[in-house]
C-alpha positions as CSV (number, residue, x, y, z in Angstrom):
1,X,27.6,-10.9,-10.7
2,X,31.2,-10.3,-9.7
3,X,32.2,-6.8,-8.8
4,X,35.5,-7.4,-10.6
5,X,34.1,-8.7,-13.8
6,X,32.5,-7.1,-16.8
7,X,30.0,-4.4,-15.9
8,X,26.9,-4.6,-18.0
9,X,25.9,-1.0,-18.8
10,X,22.3,-2.1,-19.5
11,X,21.8,-2.9,-15.8
12,X,22.5,0.8,-14.8
13,X,19.1,2.0,-15.8
14,X,18.1,4.3,-13.0
15,X,19.1,8.0,-12.7
16,X,20.2,9.1,-9.2
17,X,21.7,12.2,-7.8
18,X,24.0,12.5,-4.7
19,X,23.6,15.5,-2.5
20,X,25.7,16.9,0.4
21,X,24.5,19.2,3.2
22,X,25.9,22.7,3.1
23,X,25.9,25.1,6.0
24,X,25.8,28.8,5.4
25,X,26.2,31.5,8.0
26,X,23.5,34.2,7.6
27,X,24.1,37.9,8.4
28,X,21.7,37.7,11.3
29,X,23.9,35.0,13.0
30,X,21.8,32.0,12.1
31,X,22.9,29.0,10.1
32,X,21.1,27.9,7.0
33,X,21.4,24.2,6.0
34,X,20.6,23.2,2.4
35,X,21.3,20.1,0.3
36,X,23.4,20.8,-2.7
37,X,23.8,18.4,-5.6
38,X,27.3,16.9,-6.1
39,X,26.6,16.5,-9.8
40,X,23.8,16.6,-12.3
41,X,23.0,12.9,-11.9
42,X,24.5,9.6,-12.7
43,X,23.3,6.2,-13.9
44,X,23.0,3.5,-11.2
45,X,21.4,0.2,-10.6
46,X,19.0,0.3,-7.7
47,X,18.3,-3.1,-6.1
48,X,14.9,-3.0,-4.5
49,X,14.9,-6.6,-3.5
50,X,15.8,-5.6,0.1
51,X,12.9,-3.1,0.0
52,X,10.2,-5.5,1.2
53,X,9.0,-4.9,4.7
54,X,6.3,-6.6,6.8
55,X,5.0,-3.3,8.2
56,X,2.7,-1.2,6.0
57,X,3.3,2.5,5.2
58,X,1.6,4.9,7.6
59,X,-0.3,8.0,6.5
60,X,0.8,10.4,9.2
61,X,4.3,11.0,7.9
62,X,6.0,8.1,9.7
63,X,7.2,5.6,7.1
64,X,8.5,2.1,7.5
65,X,12.2,2.2,6.8
66,X,13.3,0.3,3.6
67,X,16.8,-0.5,2.6
68,X,18.1,-0.3,-1.0
69,X,21.4,-1.1,-2.6
70,X,22.5,1.6,-5.0
71,X,25.2,0.3,-7.3
72,X,27.4,2.9,-8.9
73,X,30.7,2.8,-10.8
74,X,33.8,3.0,-8.7
75,X,35.0,6.1,-10.6
76,X,31.9,8.1,-9.5
77,X,32.5,7.0,-5.9
78,X,36.1,8.2,-6.0
79,X,35.3,11.5,-7.8
80,X,32.5,12.5,-5.5
81,X,34.2,11.3,-2.3
82,X,30.9,10.0,-0.9
83,X,30.4,9.6,2.8
84,X,27.5,8.3,5.0
85,X,26.6,12.0,5.6
86,X,25.5,12.4,2.0
87,X,22.1,11.3,0.6
88,X,20.7,9.9,-2.6
89,X,17.9,11.4,-4.6
90,X,16.2,8.7,-6.6
91,X,13.2,9.9,-8.6
92,X,11.0,11.6,-5.9
93,X,12.5,9.5,-3.0
94,X,15.2,10.7,-0.7
95,X,17.4,7.9,0.5
96,X,19.8,8.4,3.5
97,X,23.1,6.7,3.0
98,X,23.5,4.2,5.8
99,X,26.8,2.5,4.8
100,X,29.4,2.3,2.0
101,X,31.3,-0.9,2.5
102,X,35.0,-0.3,2.2
103,X,35.9,-2.1,-1.0
104,X,39.0,0.1,-1.7
105,X,38.0,0.2,-5.4
106,X,38.8,-3.5,-5.8
107,X,35.9,-3.8,-8.3
108,X,34.4,-1.7,-11.0
109,X,31.2,-1.1,-9.0
110,X,30.5,0.1,-5.5
111,X,27.4,-0.8,-3.4
112,X,25.9,2.1,-1.4
113,X,23.4,1.0,1.2
114,X,20.7,3.6,1.5
115,X,17.5,3.8,3.5
116,X,14.1,5.4,2.7
117,X,11.6,6.3,5.4
118,X,11.7,7.7,8.9
119,X,14.1,10.6,8.6
120,X,14.2,11.5,4.9
121,X,16.8,14.2,4.9
């Protein structure tokens, strides 16, 4: 599918939320970090084809990293001003944004490369 061509809305069948870390100074001098949603959620296409991994999941909290492609509309990317410091909430999974290829809004959709596992958040 071309990123410049017609965007089939039916392929955007997953609900995702983008979050950004916020730092708040506390009265006692400490700093509290929390993840705040950038919006209530948007429709995306999550490509799990890259999610296969030869290593199994481990029960002690260390997970095998798995990469996903999260396709979103270019307007959402521009409105939210996404950076690799943000993260994606997809269902009950937290995905760290690894890369957002610089497409300069040439197409109607933008690929966000995200990783699940290891350091979730």
